[in-house]
C-alpha positions in Angstrom: 0.1 -0.2 0.0 1.3 3.2 -1.4 2.0 6.1 1.5 0.7 9.7 0.6 1.0 12.7 2.6 2.4 16.1 1.8 0.4 18.2 -0.5 -3.0 15.9 0.2 -5.8 17.5 1.6 -7.1 16.8 5.1 -10.7 15.8 2.8 -8.4 13.5 0.4 -6.7 11.9 3.7 -10.6 11.4 5.9 -11.7 9.7 2.3 -8.6 7.2 2.7 -9.3 6.0 6.4 -12.8 5.9 5.0 -11.8 3.4 2.4 -9.3 1.6 4.7 -12.7 0.4 6.7 -14.9 -0.1 4.3 -12.1 -2.4 3.0 -12.2 -4.2 6.5 -8.6 -3.7 7.1 -9.5 -2.1 10.9 -7.4 0.6 10.6 -6.4 2.5 13.7 -4.5 6.2 14.6 -1.0 4.8 14.8 -1.3 2.7 11.0 -3.0 5.4 9.6 -0.5 8.3 10.9 2.7 5.7 9.3 0.7 4.7 5.7 -0.4 8.6 5.7 3.5 10.2 7.2 1.2 12.4 10.2 1.0 12.8 13.5 -1.6 10.1 14.9 -2.9 13.4 16.5 -3.8 14.1 12.8 -5.6 11.0 12.4 -7.3 11.0 15.4 -8.8 14.7 14.8 -10.1 13.3 11.5 -11.8 10.4 12.8 -13.6 13.1 15.5 -14.4 15.2 12.2 -15.4 12.0 10.2 -17.8 11.1 13.4 -18.2 14.0 14.5 -19.3 16.2 12.1 -20.1 14.1 8.9 -21.7 11.7 10.8 -20.0 8.5 9.8 -20.6 6.2 12.5 -17.4 4.9 13.3 -16.6 2.7 16.2 -13.3 1.4 17.1 -13.0 -2.7 18.1 -10.8 -3.3 20.9 -10.6 -6.8 20.0 -9.5 -6.6 16.1 -7.7 -3.0 17.7 -8.9 -1.1 14.5 -11.8 0.9 13.3 -14.9 -0.2 12.0 -18.3 0.9 11.1 -21.9 0.6 12.9 -24.6 0.2 10.4 -24.6 0.0 6.8 -22.5 2.6 5.3 -22.7 3.2 1.4 -20.2 6.0 0.5 -18.3 9.1 1.7 -20.5 11.1 2.4 -20.8 14.2 -0.1 -21.4 18.1 1.4 -25.1 18.9 1.1 -25.2 22.6 -0.3 -28.1 24.3 0.2 -29.9 27.4 -1.9 -28.3 29.7 -0.3 -25.2 28.8 -0.9 -24.8 29.1 -4.9 -24.1 32.7 -4.0 -20.9 31.8 -1.9 -19.7 29.5 -4.6 -20.0 31.7 -7.3 -18.5 34.4 -4.8 -15.7 32.3 -4.2 -14.9 31.4 -8.0 -15.7 34.9 -10.0 -13.2 36.0 -7.0 -10.5 33.6 -9.7 -11.7 35.1 -12.6 -8.4 37.5 -12.8 -6.4 34.0 -12.8 -8.3 33.2 -16.1 -5.9 30.7 -18.4 -3.6 29.6 -15.2 -2.8 26.7 -13.6 -4.9 27.5 -10.8 -7.9 28.6 -12.3 -7.3 24.8 -14.4 -8.0 22.8 -11.6 -10.3 24.7 -9.8 -12.8 25.4 -12.5 -14.0 21.1 -12.7 -14.4 21.9 -9.0 -16.7 24.1 -8.7 -18.5 22.9 -11.4 -19.0 19.8 -9.7 -20.1 21.6 -6.4 -22.9 23.4 -8.7 -24.5 20.1 -10.2 -24.9 19.2 -6.1 -27.6 21.7 -6.6 -29.3 19.8 -9.1 -33.0 19.6 -7.9 -32.7 22.8 -6.0 -31.7 25.5 -8.4 -31.6 25.1 -12.0 -29.5 28.1 -12.9 -26.0 26.8 -14.3 -22.9 28.9 -13.6 -22.7 30.6 -17.9 -26.6 32.0 -16.8 -25.6 33.2 -13.4 -22.3 35.3 -14.4 -24.9 37.1 -16.8 -26.7 38.4 -13.4 -23.8 38.9 -11.7 -19.9 40.3 -11.6 -17.0 40.1 -9.6 -14.0 42.2 -10.5 -10.8 42.0 -9.0 -7.7 44.0 -10.0 -3.8 42.8 -10.4 -4.4 39.6 -9.4 -1.1 37.7 -9.5 -0.7 34.1 -11.2 -0.2 32.0 -8.0 1.1 28.4 -8.5 -0.8 26.1 -7.3 2.1 22.8 -6.0 2.7 26.0 -4.0 0.0 27.0 -2.6 -1.2 23.2 -2.0 2.1 22.8 -0.1 2.2 25.7 2.0 -1.9 24.9 2.2 -1.2 21.8 4.1 2.0 23.5 6.2 -0.4 25.2 7.7 -3.0 22.8 7.8 0.1 20.3 9.9 2.0 23.0 11.3 4.6 21.8 9.8 7.4 24.2 9.5 9.0 25.7 6.3 12.4 26.9 4.9 12.7 28.6 1.1 14.5 31.8 -0.3 13.1 35.4 -0.8 13.5 38.1 -2.5 12.2 41.1 -0.9 11.0 43.9 -3.5 13.6 46.3 -1.3 16.5 43.6 -2.1 18.6 42.7 -4.7 19.3 39.7 -3.6 17.5 36.7 -2.0 17.9 35.1 1.7 17.5 31.8 3.5 14.3 32.8 5.7 12.8 29.8 7.5 8.9 30.4 9.4 6.1 28.9 10.9 3.4 28.9 8.6 -0.4 30.5 10.4 -2.6 31.7 7.5 -2.0 31.4 3.5 -4.1 32.9 1.1 -5.3 35.8 -1.4 -5.6 39.2 0.1 -5.8 42.1 -1.9 -5.5 40.6 -5.0 -2.4 38.7 -3.9 -1.7 35.4 -2.9 0.5 35.5 0.8 1.6 33.6 3.6 1.8 34.9 7.0 3.9 33.4 9.9 6.5 33.2 12.6 10.0 34.2 10.6 12.3 32.3 13.2 15.5 33.8 12.9 13.8 37.4 13.1 11.9 36.0 16.0 8.7 38.0 14.3 5.3 37.6 12.1 6.5 38.2 8.5 4.1 38.0 5.9 5.8 37.1 2.7 4.6 36.5 -1.2 4.1 32.9 -2.6 5.6 34.6 -6.3 9.0 35.6 -4.7 9.4 32.5 -3.2 11.6 29.7 -4.3 12.9 26.6 -3.2 9.7 26.0 -0.7 10.2 22.2 1.3 8.1 21.8 4.3 10.2 20.3 6.7 9.6 17.8 9.2 9.8 19.5 12.4 6.8 20.4 13.7 5.3 23.6 15.7 1.7 24.5 18.0 -0.3 27.8 16.2 -0.5 30.2 18.9 -3.7 29.7 20.4 -4.1 33.9 20.3 -3.3 33.9 16.1 -5.8 35.6 14.6 -5.0 36.7 11.3 -8.2 39.4 11.2 -5.8 40.6 14.3 -2.9 41.0 12.7 -4.4 43.0 9.7 -6.6 45.0 11.3 -3.5 47.4 11.2 -3.8 48.1 7.9 -5.6 47.9 4.7 -4.6 45.4 2.7 -1.8 42.6 3.8 1.3 44.4 5.5 0.2 44.5 8.8 1.9 44.5 11.7 0.1 42.3 14.5 1.8 41.7 17.4 3.9 44.3 16.8 2.8 46.6 19.8 3.1 49.3 17.0 -0.1 51.8 18.4 -2.6 52.6 15.9 -2.4 56.7 14.8 -5.5 58.4 13.8 -5.1 59.0 9.9 -6.4 62.1 8.3 -7.6 63.0 4.9 -10.1 65.3 3.5 -11.5 64.6 0.3 -13.7 66.9 -2.2 -16.0 66.3 -5.4 -16.6 62.2 -6.5 -14.4 61.0 -4.0 -16.5 62.5 -1.5 -19.0 60.5 -2.8 -17.2 57.7 -3.0 -15.6 57.7 0.9 -19.5 57.8 1.7 -19.8 54.0 0.0 -17.5 52.4 0.6 -15.9 50.6 3.3 -11.8 50.3 3.7 -11.2 49.9 7.2 -13.4 49.1 10.1 -12.1 51.7 12.5 -13.1 54.5 9.2 -15.3 57.1 10.0 -16.5 59.7 7.9 -17.7 63.9 8.8 -19.3 66.4 6.3 -17.4 68.9 6.2 -20.4 71.0 4.7 -24.1 71.4 4.4 -24.1 69.1 1.2 -21.6 66.3 1.9 -19.1 67.5 -1.0 -16.4 67.8 1.3 -16.4 65.3 3.7 -13.2 64.1 6.1 -12.3 60.7 6.6 -10.4 58.9 10.1 -9.0 55.4 10.3 -6.9 54.1 13.2 -4.1 52.0 11.4 -0.9 51.2 12.3 0.7 50.6 8.9 0.5 53.7 6.5 1.9 52.1 3.2 -1.6 51.4 1.6 -3.0 53.9 2.8 -1.2 56.2 1.0 -1.1 54.6 -2.4 -5.0 54.4 -1.6 -5.1 58.4 -0.9 -2.4 59.0 -3.9 -4.7 57.1 -5.9 -7.8 60.1 -5.3 -5.8 62.7 -7.0 -6.3 66.8 -6.2 -8.6 65.4 -4.8 -7.4 64.4 -1.6 -5.1 65.8 1.0 -3.4 64.2 3.3 -3.9 66.2 7.2 -2.7 64.4 10.1 -0.4 63.2 11.4 2.2 65.9 10.9 4.9 62.7 9.7 2.6 60.8 7.3 1.4 64.3 5.5 5.5 65.0 5.3 5.8 60.9 3.7 3.2 62.2 1.4 4.8 65.4 0.3 7.6 63.8 0.0 6.3 61.2 -2.5 4.5 64.0 -4.3 7.7 65.9 -5.1 9.5 62.9 -5.9 6.9 62.0 -8.8 7.0 65.6 -9.7 10.2 65.6 -10.9 9.7 62.9 -13.1 8.2 64.9 -15.1 
């Protein structure tokens, strides 16, 4: 029996457990862990999930030292999708729209179509019909390598350390890095992994497209119970969060007018965002946010051109002034 592990998902692992039990092999956590090349506690979590969340009646046979089914079980249960899940499926599929023609989109397309077929009898709409009614557009999405994403996702789930070489936007050469990955996903149109950089002793964010020679290591770690990606990114508008850096949030104030004044009253870029009219009809507006990292808000404000003005804090206003002066020199 060939082993599997590494880049396989927990779902596939549970399907293999199901097949082993159905075949009458009476597998246990230790034998399955050896087969899958994971820790026994990982298999135990899978079995607990199968029993408690999926309703699969797994029973441990003390005499045969392995698991068996109680009652008749024909096949591994599929996800029972409800009609309201269609919206979530469409949004998830549309989020990949900027990756059309890439390996990631090519592989995900059949998976989304398979999920939509499970709605047969509940709704009659097809993907192409849905797309005529709804559109979600993302800008600047970069291509993510499917194999790399899968390996990092598995490292996050299995809590394995990873090593790689990385070249930041400011560096001229790549450097060796080793990290404990806590979260991987799409953020602001790019693919990133967030985790603890062992040598630099702090949380860091890495762009997948700049990671080279990624290796999933045998060394394991325990993800901090208090880590929350929402909290980590909460101090910024995008991916460059300061999370646990201890840096205090600052009150950023921007004055806008014209079409931007209308825009900021319709959109929310950050949970702390507040809008206040500075005239009687809302044509001039003050926008405030509490942020730790000012990189993305600078980019956002500059994209508004002459319709926006940085007001505070003073050091940020000076930074914006320098950026504008340097830009002007190019013309």
